[in-house]
Every structure is written in structure tokens, then in C-alpha cells.
mmCIF file of the N, C-alpha and C atoms, coordinates in Angstrom:
data_MODEL
# 
_entry.id   MODEL 
# 
loop_
_atom_site.group_PDB 
_atom_site.id 
_atom_site.type_symbol 
_atom_site.label_atom_id 
_atom_site.label_alt_id 
_atom_site.label_comp_id 
_atom_site.label_asym_id 
_atom_site.label_entity_id 
_atom_site.label_seq_id 
_atom_site.pdbx_PDB_ins_code 
_atom_site.Cartn_x 
_atom_site.Cartn_y 
_atom_site.Cartn_z 
_atom_site.occupancy 
_atom_site.B_iso_or_equiv 
_atom_site.pdbx_formal_charge 
_atom_site.auth_seq_id 
_atom_site.auth_comp_id 
_atom_site.auth_asym_id 
_atom_site.auth_atom_id 
_atom_site.pdbx_PDB_model_num 
ATOM 1   N N  . MET A 1 1  ? 0.846   -1.187 0.000   1.00 0.00 ? 1  MET A N  1 
ATOM 2   C CA . MET A 1 1  ? 0.000   0.000  0.000   1.00 0.00 ? 1  MET A CA 1 
ATOM 3   C C  . MET A 1 1  ? 0.882   1.239  0.000   1.00 0.00 ? 1  MET A C  1 
ATOM 4   N N  . ASN A 1 2  ? 0.528   2.181  -0.831  1.00 0.00 ? 2  ASN A N  1 
ATOM 5   C CA . ASN A 1 2  ? 1.227   3.448  -0.860  1.00 0.00 ? 2  ASN A CA 1 
ATOM 6   C C  . ASN A 1 2  ? 1.031   4.132  0.504   1.00 0.00 ? 2  ASN A C  1 
ATOM 7   N N  . PRO A 1 3  ? 2.095   4.561  1.183   1.00 0.00 ? 3  PRO A N  1 
ATOM 8   C CA . PRO A 1 3  ? 1.954   5.137  2.527   1.00 0.00 ? 3  PRO A CA 1 
ATOM 9   C C  . PRO A 1 3  ? 1.126   6.418  2.568   1.00 0.00 ? 3  PRO A C  1 
ATOM 10  N N  . ASP A 1 4  ? 0.960   7.102  1.447   1.00 0.00 ? 4  ASP A N  1 
ATOM 11  C CA . ASP A 1 4  ? 0.128   8.306  1.417   1.00 0.00 ? 4  ASP A CA 1 
ATOM 12  C C  . ASP A 1 4  ? -1.359  7.985  1.293   1.00 0.00 ? 4  ASP A C  1 
ATOM 13  N N  . CYS A 1 5  ? -1.688  6.718  1.081   1.00 0.00 ? 5  CYS A N  1 
ATOM 14  C CA . CYS A 1 5  ? -3.053  6.362  0.693   1.00 0.00 ? 5  CYS A CA 1 
ATOM 15  C C  . CYS A 1 5  ? -3.846  5.594  1.744   1.00 0.00 ? 5  CYS A C  1 
ATOM 16  N N  . PHE A 1 6  ? -3.388  5.561  2.963   1.00 0.00 ? 6  PHE A N  1 
ATOM 17  C CA . PHE A 1 6  ? -4.151  4.863  3.997   1.00 0.00 ? 6  PHE A CA 1 
ATOM 18  C C  . PHE A 1 6  ? -5.406  5.647  4.357   1.00 0.00 ? 6  PHE A C  1 
ATOM 19  N N  . MET A 1 7  ? -6.366  4.954  4.957   1.00 0.00 ? 7  MET A N  1 
ATOM 20  C CA . MET A 1 7  ? -7.597  5.578  5.397   1.00 0.00 ? 7  MET A CA 1 
ATOM 21  C C  . MET A 1 7  ? -7.278  6.665  6.426   1.00 0.00 ? 7  MET A C  1 
ATOM 22  N N  . GLN A 1 8  ? -8.006  7.767  6.342   1.00 0.00 ? 8  GLN A N  1 
ATOM 23  C CA . GLN A 1 8  ? -7.882  8.849  7.307   1.00 0.00 ? 8  GLN A CA 1 
ATOM 24  C C  . GLN A 1 8  ? -9.265  9.143  7.869   1.00 0.00 ? 8  GLN A C  1 
ATOM 25  N N  . PHE A 1 9  ? -9.367  9.197  9.186   1.00 0.00 ? 9  PHE A N  1 
ATOM 26  C CA . PHE A 1 9  ? -10.645 9.484  9.844   1.00 0.00 ? 9  PHE A CA 1 
ATOM 27  C C  . PHE A 1 9  ? -10.424 10.615 10.821  1.00 0.00 ? 9  PHE A C  1 
ATOM 28  N N  . THR A 1 10 ? -11.088 11.724 10.572  1.00 0.00 ? 10 THR A N  1 
ATOM 29  C CA . THR A 1 10 ? -10.995 12.883 11.442  1.00 0.00 ? 10 THR A CA 1 
ATOM 30  C C  . THR A 1 10 ? -12.354 13.056 12.099  1.00 0.00 ? 10 THR A C  1 
ATOM 31  N N  . THR A 1 11 ? -12.382 12.996 13.422  1.00 0.00 ? 11 THR A N  1 
ATOM 32  C CA . THR A 1 11 ? -13.654 13.004 14.121  1.00 0.00 ? 11 THR A CA 1 
ATOM 33  C C  . THR A 1 11 ? -13.609 13.896 15.357  1.00 0.00 ? 11 THR A C  1 
ATOM 34  N N  . TYR A 1 12 ? -14.766 14.401 15.695  1.00 0.00 ? 12 TYR A N  1 
ATOM 35  C CA . TYR A 1 12 ? -14.918 15.165 16.930  1.00 0.00 ? 12 TYR A CA 1 
ATOM 36  C C  . TYR A 1 12 ? -15.134 14.232 18.124  1.00 0.00 ? 12 TYR A C  1 
ATOM 37  N N  . GLY A 1 13 ? -15.234 12.948 17.852  1.00 0.00 ? 13 GLY A N  1 
ATOM 38  C CA . GLY A 1 13 ? -15.421 11.977 18.926  1.00 0.00 ? 13 GLY A CA 1 
ATOM 39  C C  . GLY A 1 13 ? -16.849 11.911 19.434  1.00 0.00 ? 13 GLY A C  1 
ATOM 40  N N  . GLN A 1 14 ? -17.746 12.477 18.684  1.00 0.00 ? 14 GLN A N  1 
ATOM 41  C CA . GLN A 1 14 ? -19.159 12.450 19.065  1.00 0.00 ? 14 GLN A CA 1 
ATOM 42  C C  . GLN A 1 14 ? -20.012 12.624 17.812  1.00 0.00 ? 14 GLN A C  1 
ATOM 43  N N  . LYS A 1 15 ? -21.301 12.404 17.961  1.00 0.00 ? 15 LYS A N  1 
ATOM 44  C CA . LYS A 1 15 ? -22.220 12.577 16.840  1.00 0.00 ? 15 LYS A CA 1 
ATOM 45  C C  . LYS A 1 15 ? -22.290 14.061 16.479  1.00 0.00 ? 15 LYS A C  1 
ATOM 46  N N  . VAL A 1 16 ? -22.174 14.347 15.194  1.00 0.00 ? 16 VAL A N  1 
ATOM 47  C CA . VAL A 1 16 ? -22.288 15.722 14.695  1.00 0.00 ? 16 VAL A CA 1 
ATOM 48  C C  . VAL A 1 16 ? -23.319 15.745 13.579  1.00 0.00 ? 16 VAL A C  1 
ATOM 49  N N  . GLU A 1 17 ? -23.688 16.931 13.153  1.00 0.00 ? 17 GLU A N  1 
ATOM 50  C CA . GLU A 1 17 ? -24.732 17.062 12.133  1.00 0.00 ? 17 GLU A CA 1 
ATOM 51  C C  . GLU A 1 17 ? -24.308 16.519 10.769  1.00 0.00 ? 17 GLU A C  1 
ATOM 52  N N  . ARG A 1 18 ? -23.006 16.634 10.439  1.00 0.00 ? 18 ARG A N  1 
ATOM 53  C CA . ARG A 1 18 ? -22.533 16.226 9.124   1.00 0.00 ? 18 ARG A CA 1 
ATOM 54  C C  . ARG A 1 18 ? -21.469 15.131 9.229   1.00 0.00 ? 18 ARG A C  1 
ATOM 55  N N  . VAL A 1 19 ? -21.572 14.194 8.302   1.00 0.00 ? 19 VAL A N  1 
ATOM 56  C CA . VAL A 1 19 ? -20.534 13.174 8.127   1.00 0.00 ? 19 VAL A CA 1 
ATOM 57  C C  . VAL A 1 19 ? -20.192 13.157 6.645   1.00 0.00 ? 19 VAL A C  1 
ATOM 58  N N  . ILE A 1 20 ? -18.924 13.275 6.361   1.00 0.00 ? 20 ILE A N  1 
ATOM 59  C CA . ILE A 1 20 ? -18.481 13.319 4.973   1.00 0.00 ? 20 ILE A CA 1 
ATOM 60  C C  . ILE A 1 20 ? -17.608 12.100 4.705   1.00 0.00 ? 20 ILE A C  1 
ATOM 61  N N  . VAL A 1 21 ? -17.939 11.354 3.660   1.00 0.00 ? 21 VAL A N  1 
ATOM 62  C CA . VAL A 1 21 ? -17.141 10.205 3.243   1.00 0.00 ? 21 VAL A CA 1 
ATOM 63  C C  . VAL A 1 21 ? -16.671 10.486 1.816   1.00 0.00 ? 21 VAL A C  1 
ATOM 64  N N  . LEU A 1 22 ? -15.359 10.533 1.641   1.00 0.00 ? 22 LEU A N  1 
ATOM 65  C CA . LEU A 1 22 ? -14.784 10.796 0.326   1.00 0.00 ? 22 LEU A CA 1 
ATOM 66  C C  . LEU A 1 22 ? -14.031 9.555  -0.137  1.00 0.00 ? 22 LEU A C  1 
ATOM 67  N N  . VAL A 1 23 ? -14.369 9.092  -1.331  1.00 0.00 ? 23 VAL A N  1 
ATOM 68  C CA . VAL A 1 23 ? -13.744 7.912  -1.915  1.00 0.00 ? 23 VAL A CA 1 
ATOM 69  C C  . VAL A 1 23 ? -13.113 8.336  -3.241  1.00 0.00 ? 23 VAL A C  1 
ATOM 70  N N  . HIS A 1 24 ? -11.859 8.031  -3.407  1.00 0.00 ? 24 HIS A N  1 
ATOM 71  C CA . HIS A 1 24 ? -11.122 8.440  -4.598  1.00 0.00 ? 24 HIS A CA 1 
ATOM 72  C C  . HIS A 1 24 ? -11.564 7.674  -5.838  1.00 0.00 ? 24 HIS A C  1 
ATOM 73  N N  . ASP A 1 25 ? -11.101 8.149  -6.973  1.00 0.00 ? 25 ASP A N  1 
ATOM 74  C CA . ASP A 1 25 ? -11.396 7.449  -8.216  1.00 0.00 ? 25 ASP A CA 1 
ATOM 75  C C  . ASP A 1 25 ? -10.305 6.426  -8.523  1.00 0.00 ? 25 ASP A C  1 
ATOM 76  N N  . TYR A 1 26 ? -10.379 5.828  -9.672  1.00 0.00 ? 26 TYR A N  1 
ATOM 77  C CA . TYR A 1 26 ? -9.498  4.722  -10.029 1.00 0.00 ? 26 TYR A CA 1 
ATOM 78  C C  . TYR A 1 26 ? -8.021  5.090  -10.043 1.00 0.00 ? 26 TYR A C  1 
ATOM 79  N N  . THR A 1 27 ? -7.696  6.310  -10.445 1.00 0.00 ? 27 THR A N  1 
ATOM 80  C CA . THR A 1 27 ? -6.296  6.661  -10.661 1.00 0.00 ? 27 THR A CA 1 
ATOM 81  C C  . THR A 1 27 ? -5.631  7.379  -9.497  1.00 0.00 ? 27 THR A C  1 
ATOM 82  N N  . ASN A 1 28 ? -6.268  7.460  -8.348  1.00 0.00 ? 28 ASN A N  1 
ATOM 83  C CA . ASN A 1 28 ? -5.682  8.221  -7.260  1.00 0.00 ? 28 ASN A CA 1 
ATOM 84  C C  . ASN A 1 28 ? -5.885  7.497  -5.940  1.00 0.00 ? 28 ASN A C  1 
ATOM 85  N N  . CYS A 1 29 ? -5.797  8.232  -4.836  1.00 0.00 ? 29 CYS A N  1 
ATOM 86  C CA . CYS A 1 29 ? -5.964  7.639  -3.514  1.00 0.00 ? 29 CYS A CA 1 
ATOM 87  C C  . CYS A 1 29 ? -6.501  8.692  -2.560  1.00 0.00 ? 29 CYS A C  1 
ATOM 88  N N  . PRO A 1 30 ? -6.801  8.336  -1.295  1.00 0.00 ? 30 PRO A N  1 
ATOM 89  C CA . PRO A 1 30 ? -7.389  9.294  -0.362  1.00 0.00 ? 30 PRO A CA 1 
ATOM 90  C C  . PRO A 1 30 ? -6.569  10.573 -0.164  1.00 0.00 ? 30 PRO A C  1 
ATOM 91  N N  . ALA A 1 31 ? -5.275  10.526 -0.445  1.00 0.00 ? 31 ALA A N  1 
ATOM 92  C CA . ALA A 1 31 ? -4.438  11.710 -0.264  1.00 0.00 ? 31 ALA A CA 1 
ATOM 93  C C  . ALA A 1 31 ? -4.936  12.892 -1.097  1.00 0.00 ? 31 ALA A C  1 
ATOM 94  N N  . GLN A 1 32 ? -5.624  12.629 -2.203  1.00 0.00 ? 32 GLN A N  1 
ATOM 95  C CA . GLN A 1 32 ? -6.105  13.713 -3.047  1.00 0.00 ? 32 GLN A CA 1 
ATOM 96  C C  . GLN A 1 32 ? -7.147  14.568 -2.324  1.00 0.00 ? 32 GLN A C  1 
ATOM 97  N N  . PHE A 1 33 ? -7.752  14.055 -1.266  1.00 0.00 ? 33 PHE A N  1 
ATOM 98  C CA . PHE A 1 33 ? -8.800  14.767 -0.537  1.00 0.00 ? 33 PHE A CA 1 
ATOM 99  C C  . PHE A 1 33 ? -8.324  15.352 0.790   1.00 0.00 ? 33 PHE A C  1 
ATOM 100 N N  . HIS A 1 34 ? -7.039  15.300 1.063   1.00 0.00 ? 34 HIS A N  1 
ATOM 101 C CA . HIS A 1 34 ? -6.547  15.732 2.381   1.00 0.00 ? 34 HIS A CA 1 
ATOM 102 C C  . HIS A 1 34 ? -6.970  17.173 2.705   1.00 0.00 ? 34 HIS A C  1 
ATOM 103 N N  . GLU A 1 35 ? -6.721  18.106 1.801   1.00 0.00 ? 35 GLU A N  1 
ATOM 104 C CA . GLU A 1 35 ? -7.072  19.507 2.067   1.00 0.00 ? 35 GLU A CA 1 
ATOM 105 C C  . GLU A 1 35 ? -8.579  19.701 2.152   1.00 0.00 ? 35 GLU A C  1 
ATOM 106 N N  . SER A 1 36 ? -9.331  19.054 1.274   1.00 0.00 ? 36 SER A N  1 
ATOM 107 C CA . SER A 1 36 ? -10.796 19.154 1.326   1.00 0.00 ? 36 SER A CA 1 
ATOM 108 C C  . SER A 1 36 ? -11.320 18.585 2.633   1.00 0.00 ? 36 SER A C  1 
ATOM 109 N N  . GLY A 1 37 ? -10.749 17.460 3.044   1.00 0.00 ? 37 GLY A N  1 
ATOM 110 C CA . GLY A 1 37 ? -11.161 16.847 4.306   1.00 0.00 ? 37 GLY A CA 1 
ATOM 111 C C  . GLY A 1 37 ? -10.947 17.771 5.489   1.00 0.00 ? 37 GLY A C  1 
ATOM 112 N N  . GLU A 1 38 ? -9.832  18.496 5.497   1.00 0.00 ? 38 GLU A N  1 
ATOM 113 C CA . GLU A 1 38 ? -9.575  19.452 6.580   1.00 0.00 ? 38 GLU A CA 1 
ATOM 114 C C  . GLU A 1 38 ? -10.626 20.564 6.587   1.00 0.00 ? 38 GLU A C  1 
ATOM 115 N N  . LEU A 1 39 ? -11.006 21.038 5.405   1.00 0.00 ? 39 LEU A N  1 
ATOM 116 C CA . LEU A 1 39 ? -12.042 22.075 5.326   1.00 0.00 ? 39 LEU A CA 1 
ATOM 117 C C  . LEU A 1 39 ? -13.385 21.564 5.847   1.00 0.00 ? 39 LEU A C  1 
ATOM 118 N N  . PHE A 1 40 ? -13.781 20.363 5.415   1.00 0.00 ? 40 PHE A N  1 
ATOM 119 C CA . PHE A 1 40 ? -15.043 19.790 5.891   1.00 0.00 ? 40 PHE A CA 1 
ATOM 120 C C  . PHE A 1 40 ? -15.028 19.613 7.412   1.00 0.00 ? 40 PHE A C  1 
ATOM 121 N N  . TYR A 1 41 ? -13.895 19.195 7.961   1.00 0.00 ? 41 TYR A N  1 
ATOM 122 C CA . TYR A 1 41 ? -13.771 19.051 9.404   1.00 0.00 ? 41 TYR A CA 1 
ATOM 123 C C  . TYR A 1 41 ? -13.902 20.415 10.090  1.00 0.00 ? 41 TYR A C  1 
ATOM 124 N N  . ASP A 1 42 ? -13.228 21.413 9.547   1.00 0.00 ? 42 ASP A N  1 
ATOM 125 C CA . ASP A 1 42 ? -13.317 22.768 10.118  1.00 0.00 ? 42 ASP A CA 1 
ATOM 126 C C  . ASP A 1 42 ? -14.738 23.308 10.069  1.00 0.00 ? 42 ASP A C  1 
ATOM 127 N N  . TRP A 1 43 ? -15.547 22.849 9.107   1.00 0.00 ? 43 TRP A N  1 
ATOM 128 C CA . TRP A 1 43 ? -16.948 23.258 8.997   1.00 0.00 ? 43 TRP A CA 1 
ATOM 129 C C  . TRP A 1 43 ? -17.867 22.436 9.903   1.00 0.00 ? 43 TRP A C  1 
ATOM 130 N N  . GLY A 1 44 ? -17.280 21.542 10.698  1.00 0.00 ? 44 GLY A N  1 
ATOM 131 C CA . GLY A 1 44 ? -18.062 20.818 11.694  1.00 0.00 ? 44 GLY A CA 1 
ATOM 132 C C  . GLY A 1 44 ? -18.418 19.385 11.373  1.00 0.00 ? 44 GLY A C  1 
ATOM 133 N N  . GLY A 1 45 ? -17.821 18.796 10.369  1.00 0.00 ? 45 GLY A N  1 
ATOM 134 C CA . GLY A 1 45 ? -18.169 17.428 10.003  1.00 0.00 ? 45 GLY A CA 1 
ATOM 135 C C  . GLY A 1 45 ? -17.108 16.419 10.391  1.00 0.00 ? 45 GLY A C  1 
ATOM 136 N N  . ASN A 1 46 ? -17.535 15.218 10.761  1.00 0.00 ? 46 ASN A N  1 
ATOM 137 C CA . ASN A 1 46 ? -16.613 14.092 10.880  1.00 0.00 ? 46 ASN A CA 1 
ATOM 138 C C  . ASN A 1 46 ? -16.284 13.655 9.460   1.00 0.00 ? 46 ASN A C  1 
ATOM 139 N N  . VAL A 1 47 ? -15.033 13.354 9.179   1.00 0.00 ? 47 VAL A N  1 
ATOM 140 C CA . VAL A 1 47 ? -14.590 13.106 7.804   1.00 0.00 ? 47 VAL A CA 1 
ATOM 141 C C  . VAL A 1 47 ? -13.856 11.772 7.698   1.00 0.00 ? 47 VAL A C  1 
ATOM 142 N N  . LEU A 1 48 ? -14.275 10.968 6.731   1.00 0.00 ? 48 LEU A N  1 
ATOM 143 C CA . LEU A 1 48 ? -13.604 9.709  6.426   1.00 0.00 ? 48 LEU A CA 1 
ATOM 144 C C  . LEU A 1 48 ? -13.089 9.768  4.993   1.00 0.00 ? 48 LEU A C  1 
ATOM 145 N N  . LEU A 1 49 ? -11.778 9.625  4.836   1.00 0.00 ? 49 LEU A N  1 
ATOM 146 C CA . LEU A 1 49 ? -11.148 9.507  3.524   1.00 0.00 ? 49 LEU A CA 1 
ATOM 147 C C  . LEU A 1 49 ? -10.694 8.063  3.411   1.00 0.00 ? 49 LEU A C  1 
ATOM 148 N N  . THR A 1 50 ? -11.242 7.344  2.463   1.00 0.00 ? 50 THR A N  1 
ATOM 149 C CA . THR A 1 50 ? -10.980 5.906  2.442   1.00 0.00 ? 50 THR A CA 1 
ATOM 150 C C  . THR A 1 50 ? -10.590 5.397  1.055   1.00 0.00 ? 50 THR A C  1 
ATOM 151 N N  . PRO A 1 51 ? -9.642  4.463  1.024   1.00 0.00 ? 51 PRO A N  1 
ATOM 152 C CA . PRO A 1 51 ? -9.325  3.831  -0.258  1.00 0.00 ? 51 PRO A CA 1 
ATOM 153 C C  . PRO A 1 51 ? -10.314 2.707  -0.550  1.00 0.00 ? 51 PRO A C  1 
ATOM 154 N N  . LEU A 1 52 ? -10.529 2.441  -1.816  1.00 0.00 ? 52 LEU A N  1 
ATOM 155 C CA . LEU A 1 52 ? -11.294 1.261  -2.198  1.00 0.00 ? 52 LEU A CA 1 
ATOM 156 C C  . LEU A 1 52 ? -10.407 0.038  -2.037  1.00 0.00 ? 52 LEU A C  1 
ATOM 157 N N  . PRO A 1 53 ? -10.989 -1.118 -1.802  1.00 0.00 ? 53 PRO A N  1 
ATOM 158 C CA . PRO A 1 53 ? -10.184 -2.332 -1.676  1.00 0.00 ? 53 PRO A CA 1 
ATOM 159 C C  . PRO A 1 53 ? -9.330  -2.566 -2.928  1.00 0.00 ? 53 PRO A C  1 
ATOM 160 N N  . TYR A 1 54 ? -8.088  -2.921 -2.732  1.00 0.00 ? 54 TYR A N  1 
ATOM 161 C CA . TYR A 1 54 ? -7.128  -3.240 -3.794  1.00 0.00 ? 54 TYR A CA 1 
ATOM 162 C C  . TYR A 1 54 ? -6.657  -2.022 -4.581  1.00 0.00 ? 54 TYR A C  1 
ATOM 163 N N  . TRP A 1 55 ? -7.144  -0.833 -4.269  1.00 0.00 ? 55 TRP A N  1 
ATOM 164 C CA . TRP A 1 55 ? -6.653  0.384  -4.903  1.00 0.00 ? 55 TRP A CA 1 
ATOM 165 C C  . TRP A 1 55 ? -5.533  0.934  -4.045  1.00 0.00 ? 55 TRP A C  1 
ATOM 166 N N  . SER A 1 56 ? -4.841  1.940  -4.506  1.00 0.00 ? 56 SER A N  1 
ATOM 167 C CA . SER A 1 56 ? -3.790  2.648  -3.760  1.00 0.00 ? 56 SER A CA 1 
ATOM 168 C C  . SER A 1 56 ? -2.585  1.771  -3.472  1.00 0.00 ? 56 SER A C  1 
ATOM 169 N N  . LEU A 1 57 ? -2.348  0.790  -4.302  1.00 0.00 ? 57 LEU A N  1 
ATOM 170 C CA . LEU A 1 57 ? -1.197  -0.081 -4.125  1.00 0.00 ? 57 LEU A CA 1 
ATOM 171 C C  . LEU A 1 57 ? 0.052   0.612  -4.665  1.00 0.00 ? 57 LEU A C  1 
ATOM 172 N N  . THR A 1 58 ? 1.205   0.247  -4.125  1.00 0.00 ? 58 THR A N  1 
ATOM 173 C CA . THR A 1 58 ? 2.443   0.835  -4.623  1.00 0.00 ? 58 THR A CA 1 
ATOM 174 C C  . THR A 1 58 ? 2.742   0.356  -6.041  1.00 0.00 ? 58 THR A C  1 
ATOM 175 N N  . ASP A 1 59 ? 2.257   -0.826 -6.414  1.00 0.00 ? 59 ASP A N  1 
ATOM 176 C CA . ASP A 1 59 ? 2.430   -1.367 -7.757  1.00 0.00 ? 59 ASP A CA 1 
ATOM 177 C C  . ASP A 1 59 ? 1.261   -0.909 -8.625  1.00 0.00 ? 59 ASP A C  1 
ATOM 178 N N  . ARG A 1 60 ? 1.460   0.118  -9.414  1.00 0.00 ? 60 ARG A N  1 
ATOM 179 C CA . ARG A 1 60 ? 0.379   0.718  -10.199 1.00 0.00 ? 60 ARG A CA 1 
ATOM 180 C C  . ARG A 1 60 ? -0.135  -0.189 -11.317 1.00 0.00 ? 60 ARG A C  1 
ATOM 181 N N  . VAL A 1 61 ? 0.601   -1.243 -11.661 1.00 0.00 ? 61 VAL A N  1 
ATOM 182 C CA . VAL A 1 61 ? 0.126   -2.149 -12.703 1.00 0.00 ? 61 VAL A CA 1 
ATOM 183 C C  . VAL A 1 61 ? -0.447  -3.439 -12.108 1.00 0.00 ? 61 VAL A C  1 
ATOM 184 N N  . ALA A 1 62 ? -0.708  -3.406 -10.831 1.00 0.00 ? 62 ALA A N  1 
ATOM 185 C CA . ALA A 1 62 ? -1.277  -4.586 -10.164 1.00 0.00 ? 62 ALA A CA 1 
ATOM 186 C C  . ALA A 1 62 ? -2.658  -4.896 -10.731 1.00 0.00 ? 62 ALA A C  1 
ATOM 187 N N  . ASP A 1 63 ? -3.081  -6.134 -10.596 1.00 0.00 ? 63 ASP A N  1 
ATOM 188 C CA . ASP A 1 63 ? -4.398  -6.515 -11.092 1.00 0.00 ? 63 ASP A CA 1 
ATOM 189 C C  . ASP A 1 63 ? -5.452  -6.506 -9.991  1.00 0.00 ? 63 ASP A C  1 
ATOM 190 N N  . GLY A 1 64 ? -5.176  -5.846 -8.882  1.00 0.00 ? 64 GLY A N  1 
ATOM 191 C CA . GLY A 1 64 ? -6.115  -5.772 -7.757  1.00 0.00 ? 64 GLY A CA 1 
ATOM 192 C C  . GLY A 1 64 ? -7.504  -5.306 -8.117  1.00 0.00 ? 64 GLY A C  1 
ATOM 193 N N  . PRO A 1 65 ? -7.655  -4.261 -8.946  1.00 0.00 ? 65 PRO A N  1 
ATOM 194 C CA . PRO A 1 65 ? -9.004  -3.803 -9.278  1.00 0.00 ? 65 PRO A CA 1 
ATOM 195 C C  . PRO A 1 65 ? -9.874  -4.867 -9.926  1.00 0.00 ? 65 PRO A C  1 
ATOM 196 N N  . LYS A 1 66 ? -9.293  -5.854 -10.570 1.00 0.00 ? 66 LYS A N  1 
ATOM 197 C CA . LYS A 1 66 ? -10.078 -6.934 -11.157 1.00 0.00 ? 66 LYS A CA 1 
ATOM 198 C C  . LYS A 1 66 ? -10.791 -7.755 -10.084 1.00 0.00 ? 66 LYS A C  1 
ATOM 199 N N  . LYS A 1 67 ? -10.308 -7.662 -8.845  1.00 0.00 ? 67 LYS A N  1 
ATOM 200 C CA . LYS A 1 67 ? -10.885 -8.438 -7.749  1.00 0.00 ? 67 LYS A CA 1 
ATOM 201 C C  . LYS A 1 67 ? -12.093 -7.754 -7.116  1.00 0.00 ? 67 LYS A C  1 
ATOM 202 N N  . ILE A 1 68 ? -12.362 -6.512 -7.485  1.00 0.00 ? 68 ILE A N  1 
ATOM 203 C CA . ILE A 1 68 ? -13.462 -5.749 -6.900  1.00 0.00 ? 68 ILE A CA 1 
ATOM 204 C C  . ILE A 1 68 ? -14.788 -6.260 -7.460  1.00 0.00 ? 68 ILE A C  1 
ATOM 205 N N  . PRO A 1 69 ? -15.773 -6.487 -6.596  1.00 0.00 ? 69 PRO A N  1 
ATOM 206 C CA . PRO A 1 69 ? -17.093 -6.885 -7.102  1.00 0.00 ? 69 PRO A CA 1 
ATOM 207 C C  . PRO A 1 69 ? -17.638 -5.830 -8.053  1.00 0.00 ? 69 PRO A C  1 
ATOM 208 N N  . SER A 1 70 ? -18.332 -6.234 -9.078  1.00 0.00 ? 70 SER A N  1 
ATOM 209 C CA . SER A 1 70 ? -18.813 -5.306 -10.110 1.00 0.00 ? 70 SER A CA 1 
ATOM 210 C C  . SER A 1 70 ? -19.726 -4.226 -9.540  1.00 0.00 ? 70 SER A C  1 
ATOM 211 N N  . ILE A 1 71 ? -20.406 -4.458 -8.450  1.00 0.00 ? 71 ILE A N  1 
ATOM 212 C CA . ILE A 1 71 ? -21.286 -3.459 -7.855  1.00 0.00 ? 71 ILE A CA 1 
ATOM 213 C C  . ILE A 1 71 ? -20.498 -2.226 -7.437  1.00 0.00 ? 71 ILE A C  1 
ATOM 214 N N  . LEU A 1 72 ? -19.242 -2.400 -6.993  1.00 0.00 ? 72 LEU A N  1 
ATOM 215 C CA . LEU A 1 72 ? -18.437 -1.250 -6.622  1.00 0.00 ? 72 LEU A CA 1 
ATOM 216 C C  . LEU A 1 72 ? -17.923 -0.507 -7.842  1.00 0.00 ? 72 LEU A C  1 
ATOM 217 N N  . MET A 1 73 ? -17.779 -1.200 -8.930  1.00 0.00 ? 73 MET A N  1 
ATOM 218 C CA . MET A 1 73 ? -17.278 -0.578 -10.144 1.00 0.00 ? 73 MET A CA 1 
ATOM 219 C C  . MET A 1 73 ? -18.292 0.410  -10.728 1.00 0.00 ? 73 MET A C  1 
ATOM 220 N N  . ILE A 1 74 ? -19.547 0.249  -10.416 1.00 0.00 ? 74 ILE A N  1 
ATOM 221 C CA . ILE A 1 74 ? -20.607 1.101  -10.933 1.00 0.00 ? 74 ILE A CA 1 
ATOM 222 C C  . ILE A 1 74 ? -20.650 2.428  -10.187 1.00 0.00 ? 74 ILE A C  1 
ATOM 223 N N  . ALA A 1 75 ? -20.318 2.442  -8.923  1.00 0.00 ? 75 ALA A N  1 
ATOM 224 C CA . ALA A 1 75 ? -20.483 3.620  -8.064  1.00 0.00 ? 75 ALA A CA 1 
ATOM 225 C C  . ALA A 1 75 ? -19.749 4.815  -8.514  1.00 0.00 ? 75 ALA A C  1 
# 
């Protein structure tokens, strides 16, 4: 796993009005949302930046995405 691409969860430690979940696209990883996630948190939301399974690998030519169920490929 690319060390920049691990899941990031920023929380107030309690229930808040907003929860934001950001999932990257095929060619990137959660790191692309780091600054946006900080803004959403500053606006009062708990924020989850998460990689999709088998994405964000250090080997960019890996066949991991082929292992994803087709239902996730549609999203």
C-alpha cells in the first residue's frame, strides 16, 4: 500500500450534524482529498477519507481492481 493512501478518519469523537465520506477514483488515492477533508472538518463534520479495496497499491500495474465486485465498479 502506498503510505500516502491509507484511510484517514478525522472526528470530533461524538455525533455531529454532518458526516463526509470521500472515496477516490481509479487513478488516485485518499491523499487527493486531504485539504478538502480538513475544510469539511473545520466546517463541523466528521470526515472519512478511504481507499477502495485493492486500490492505492504501490504497484500501479497490479491486477487488484479486477478483484473488486462489479457493484463497486458502478459507483
